[in-house]
C-alpha positions in Angstrom: 67.3 17.9 -25.1 67.8 16.5 -21.5 67.6 12.9 -21.2 64.7 12.8 -18.8 62.4 14.6 -21.3 61.3 18.1 -22.4 62.1 21.0 -19.8 58.7 23.1 -19.9 58.1 26.6 -18.6 54.7 27.5 -17.7 53.5 30.9 -17.1 50.7 30.9 -15.1 49.3 34.8 -14.4 46.6 33.7 -11.5 46.6 32.9 -8.2 47.2 29.3 -8.4 45.9 26.9 -7.1 42.5 27.9 -5.9 40.7 25.1 -7.0 38.7 26.2 -9.5 38.8 24.9 -13.3 41.3 27.4 -14.8 44.0 26.1 -12.5 42.8 22.4 -12.7 43.8 22.5 -16.1 47.1 23.7 -15.3 47.9 21.4 -12.6 46.9 18.4 -14.4 48.5 19.3 -17.7 51.8 19.7 -15.6 51.1 16.5 -13.6 50.6 14.7 -17.1 53.5 15.7 -18.6 55.7 14.8 -15.4 54.5 11.3 -15.0 55.6 10.9 -18.6 58.9 12.1 -17.9 59.3 16.3 -18.5 60.5 18.4 -16.6 57.7 21.3 -16.0 58.3 24.9 -13.5 55.2 26.6 -13.1 55.2 30.3 -12.3 52.4 32.5 -10.8 51.0 35.1 -8.4 52.0 34.9 -4.9 48.1 33.6 -3.8 47.4 30.1 -3.8 48.9 27.0 -2.5 51.4 24.6 -3.9 50.4 21.2 -5.4 52.7 17.9 -4.9 55.0 17.1 -7.4 55.6 20.4 -9.2 57.6 23.0 -8.6 55.9 26.2 -8.3 57.9 29.6 -8.3 56.0 32.8 -7.1 56.0 36.6 -7.1 57.1 38.9 -4.6 54.0 38.8 -1.6 51.5 41.8 -2.6 49.9 42.2 1.2 46.8 44.4 -0.3 46.2 41.6 -3.2 44.0 39.0 -2.1 41.7 37.9 -5.1 41.3 34.0 -5.8 38.0 34.1 -7.9 38.3 33.9 -11.7 38.0 37.7 -13.3 39.9 40.6 -14.5 41.3 43.5 -12.5 43.8 46.3 -13.0 46.0 45.3 -10.3 47.0 42.4 -12.8 49.2 45.2 -15.2 51.7 45.2 -11.9 51.2 41.6 -11.1 52.4 40.4 -14.3 55.2 42.6 -14.3 56.2 40.8 -11.2 55.7 37.9 -13.2 58.1 38.6 -15.7 60.6 39.4 -13.3 60.0 36.4 -11.4 60.3 33.9 -14.6 63.7 36.1 -16.3 66.3 34.1 -13.7 64.4 30.8 -14.3 64.4 31.6 -17.7 68.1 31.5 -17.7 69.0 29.5 -15.4 66.5 26.6 -16.2 67.4 27.3 -20.0 63.3 25.6 -21.2 62.6 23.7 -24.6 59.6 25.3 -24.5 57.8 28.3 -22.8 53.7 26.9 -22.3 51.8 30.4 -21.7 48.1 30.2 -19.6 45.6 32.7 -21.0 46.9 36.0 -23.0 48.6 37.8 -20.2 50.4 35.0 -19.8 51.1 34.6 -23.7 52.6 38.2 -23.6 55.3 37.5 -21.2 55.9 34.4 -23.0 56.3 36.8 -26.1 59.2 38.8 -24.5 60.9 35.9 -23.4 60.5 34.2 -26.2 62.4 37.1 -28.2 65.2 36.7 -25.3 65.8 33.0 -25.2 63.9 32.0 -29.0 62.4 28.7 -27.9 58.9 28.2 -29.2 55.6 30.0 -27.5 52.6 27.4 -26.8 49.4 29.5 -26.0 46.9 27.7 -23.8 43.7 29.7 -24.7 41.3 29.3 -22.0 38.9 32.1 -23.7 38.4 35.7 -25.0 40.2 38.0 -23.0 38.1 40.9 -24.3 35.1 38.7 -24.1 36.1 37.8 -20.2 36.2 41.5 -19.7 32.9 42.2 -21.6 31.2 39.7 -19.5 32.6 40.6 -15.8 31.6 44.2 -16.9 35.0 45.0 -16.6 34.8 47.0 -20.1 31.5 47.6 -22.4 31.5 45.9 -25.6 31.5 48.9 -27.8 33.9 51.0 -25.6 37.0 52.5 -27.1 38.3 50.4 -24.0 37.1 47.1 -25.9 38.8 48.2 -28.9 42.0 48.6 -27.6 41.5 45.2 -26.0 40.6 43.1 -28.8 43.8 45.0 -30.7 46.1 43.7 -28.0 44.5 40.1 -28.0 45.2 40.2 -31.8 48.4 40.9 -31.3 48.9 38.1 -28.5 47.3 35.3 -30.4 49.7 35.8 -33.7 52.5 35.8 -31.6 52.4 32.6 -30.2 53.6 29.7 -32.2 51.3 27.2 -31.4 47.9 28.1 -29.5 45.9 25.3 -27.9 42.3 25.6 -26.9 39.8 23.6 -24.1 37.1 22.9 -26.9 36.5 22.7 -30.6 34.6 25.4 -30.6 37.1 27.7 -29.1 39.0 26.7 -31.5 36.4 27.1 -34.6 36.1 31.0 -33.2 39.7 31.8 -33.0 39.8 30.7 -36.8 36.5 32.1 -37.8 36.3 35.0 -35.7 39.7 35.9 -35.3 41.3 34.8 -38.4 44.0 32.8 -37.2 45.7 30.3 -39.1 44.0 26.9 -38.8 47.4 25.0 -38.7 48.1 26.8 -35.7 45.2 26.2 -33.8 44.5 22.8 -31.7 41.8 21.7 -29.6 43.0 19.9 -26.8 39.6 19.8 -24.5 40.1 19.1 -20.8 39.6 15.9 -19.4 39.8 13.9 -15.7 41.9 11.9 -13.4 39.6 8.9 -13.5 41.9 7.2 -10.8 40.9 10.4 -8.4 37.7 11.1 -9.5 35.6 8.0 -8.9 32.3 7.0 -7.5 32.8 7.0 -3.5 29.8 5.5 -0.8 27.0 8.3 -1.1 26.4 8.3 2.6 30.1 9.4 3.2 29.9 12.6 1.5 26.4 13.6 3.2 27.7 12.7 6.8 30.5 14.9 6.1 28.5 17.6 4.8 25.3 17.1 7.2 22.9 16.9 4.0 19.3 15.3 4.1 19.3 11.5 4.2 16.1 10.6 2.4 15.8 13.4 -0.4 17.8 13.3 -3.8 20.7 15.7 -4.0 21.4 17.9 -7.2 25.2 19.4 -7.3 27.2 22.5 -8.5 30.7 22.8 -8.0 33.1 25.7 -9.2 33.1 29.5 -9.1 30.0 31.2 -8.3 28.8 34.3 -10.4 26.4 35.3 -13.1 28.8 34.0 -15.7 28.5 30.3 -14.5 25.0 30.8 -14.5 24.4 30.5 -11.0 21.2 33.4 -11.3 19.4 31.3 -13.4 20.1 28.2 -11.1 18.7 30.1 -8.1 15.8 30.6 -10.6 15.4 27.0 -11.0 15.0 26.2 -7.4 13.0 29.1 -6.9 10.6 27.2 -9.2 11.1 23.4 -7.9 10.1 25.2 -4.6 7.1 26.6 -5.5 6.3 23.1 -7.3 7.2 21.5 -3.5 9.4 19.5 -5.7 11.6 17.5 -2.9 14.7 17.9 -3.8 18.2 19.8 -2.1 21.1 21.6 -4.1 24.6 21.5 -2.9 26.2 24.7 -4.3 30.2 23.7 -3.7 32.4 27.0 -4.6 33.3 30.5 -4.1 32.1 33.7 -3.4 29.3 32.2 -1.8 28.3 35.1 0.3 26.4 37.4 -2.0 24.6 33.9 -3.2 23.7 33.0 0.1 22.2 36.3 1.1 20.3 36.1 -2.4 18.9 32.5 -1.5 17.5 33.6 1.9 15.9 36.7 0.2 13.9 34.4 -2.2 13.4 32.2 0.3 15.1 28.9 -0.8 17.8 28.8 1.7 16.2 25.5 3.0 16.6 24.0 -0.2 20.8 24.7 -0.6 24.1 24.0 1.0 26.5 26.3 0.3 29.9 25.0 1.1 32.1 27.6 0.1 35.7 26.6 -1.5 36.6 23.0 -1.0 39.9 21.7 -1.4 40.2 19.7 -5.0 41.4 17.0 -3.5 37.8 16.5 -1.8 36.0 17.1 -5.0 35.2 13.1 -5.6 33.9 12.8 -2.0 31.7 15.5 -2.0 30.2 15.3 -5.8 29.5 11.2 -4.8 26.8 12.3 -1.9 24.5 13.8 -4.8 22.3 12.1 -7.3 22.5 14.6 -10.0 24.9 17.3 -11.5 24.1 20.2 -12.9 26.4 22.9 -14.9 24.5 25.9 -16.1 27.6 28.1 -17.5 26.7 30.1 -20.5 29.6 30.9 -22.5 29.2 28.8 -25.9 33.2 28.3 -26.5 34.8 28.5 -23.1 35.6 24.9 -21.5 33.5 23.7 -18.9 36.1 21.3 -17.0 33.6 20.5 -14.0 31.7 18.1 -16.4 34.4 15.8 -16.8 34.7 15.8 -12.8 30.9 15.2 -12.6 31.2 12.0 -15.5 34.1 10.6 -13.5 32.0 10.5 -10.7 29.1 8.7 -12.4 26.7 11.7 -12.1 24.1 12.2 -14.7 25.0 15.7 -15.8 22.3 18.5 -16.8 24.2 21.2 -19.0 23.0 23.6 -21.4 23.3 22.9 -24.9 26.4 24.6 -26.1 29.0 23.0 -28.8 31.4 22.5 -25.7 28.5 20.5 -23.5 27.9 18.4 -26.3 31.5 17.5 -27.2 32.3 16.5 -23.8 29.8 14.3 -23.1 27.9 13.6 -26.6 25.0 11.5 -26.2 25.7 10.8 -22.5 24.3 14.3 -21.3 21.3 15.7 -20.8 20.4 19.1 -22.3 18.7 22.2 -21.4 17.6 25.1 -23.6 20.0 27.7 -23.8 19.7 29.9 -20.9 16.3 28.8 -19.7 16.0 28.4 -16.2 12.5 26.4 -16.3 13.6 24.0 -18.8 16.6 23.4 -16.2 14.2 22.5 -13.7 12.3 20.3 -16.0 15.4 18.4 -16.8 15.9 18.0 -13.2 12.4 17.0 -12.6 12.7 14.7 -15.3 15.6 12.9 -13.6 14.2 12.6 -10.1 11.2 10.9 -11.2 12.8 8.6 -13.5 14.9 6.3 -11.4 15.7 3.9 -14.3 16.8 6.7 -16.4 19.5 8.4 -13.4 20.9 5.1 -13.5 21.1 4.8 -17.2 22.9 8.4 -17.4 25.2 7.7 -14.8 26.8 4.5 -16.3 26.8 6.2 -19.8 29.2 9.4 -18.2 31.1 7.1 -16.4 32.0 5.0 -19.1 32.7 7.8 -21.4 34.8 9.6 -18.9 37.2 6.3 -18.7 37.4 5.6 -22.1 37.9 8.9 -24.0 39.0 11.6 -21.3 41.8 10.7 -19.3 44.7 13.6 -18.5 47.2 11.2 -19.4 46.0 10.6 -22.8 45.7 14.5 -22.8 49.1 14.7 -22.1 50.7 12.6 -24.1 49.2 14.8 -27.2 50.4 17.9 -25.6 54.1 16.5 -25.5 53.4 15.3 -29.5 52.4 19.3 -30.2 55.6 20.4 -28.4 57.9 18.0 -30.8 55.9 19.3 -33.5 56.7 22.9 -32.5 60.8 22.0 -31.6 60.8 20.2 -35.1 59.4 23.4 -37.0 61.3 26.0 -34.7 64.7 24.5 -36.2 
């Protein structure tokens, strides 16, 4: 073992870094490990931008592929072959102690690399491969292709020496629905860097974004699609407008053009500021422009990392009542009936009209983020899991 710590080869079959949840987890895990003295190398697609302090190795440029948003694509078949080809020389020159593979595609590549070098493979599970393809309309639930995807997914799950999940609900799903051994599946939920994500003066973000100064602002930060509940959020906004509630929505993320058109068609554009994609480093300041944060994500088991960022910025958080959100916030969150846009509107109205409740929830989430959800603590746990894997591998 190197004197400076473990050597970790991270496989990221995604356009890292593109300012969205999956990429934040990759970055923050790697950054926490580096701060603990470990050596991390990330192999990823040609798209995205390098983040400071962590070596990144990219595949050959593919000029016709520009997709930054989440979701499946047939193009990933050859992109992942190129990722394998890019990882091979690094495997031989770097000689890692651990292969840390993000997503199922990364774990499949990691399995091939493991057969070459014999080091343990840890899979970072952020949701079902088959479930994601179905949720994005890529394949149909009961199709032969879906059955093939389930078989591939099960094979990949069983190939990993250990699986870490971004929520306890996802771990339970792997154990109960996919019949994975309990000892192989470890929840390692998302976290937040509380030195970076903290409250800023509200007026600074409002001035930068030209937001109304006297009207309460509700923020959303993340990918914009139906899977994240944005259609339901627009339904909620339309209801609030019909009730002449004075509130403005700050919707930050991409791809936003289609939703901008939908909002215009529904006559609610005057209540919304769409920023498009924002840099991860700008997120704390811009989130602090708001009074309340919402996350209408529909998945009951996938991670919801934006919640931790909201909490650290001391924003009261309104979310659907799912195990993932409960695990993150506990009694500090405001919970909405699952998939119910009307109840979402009611909870927003409650916080808009009760200033003392807003202050109370703000203090609760801020304290919980600082006390329980540090990325450095997550990195320490992750390094301990690596050591367990190496011990069992010898």
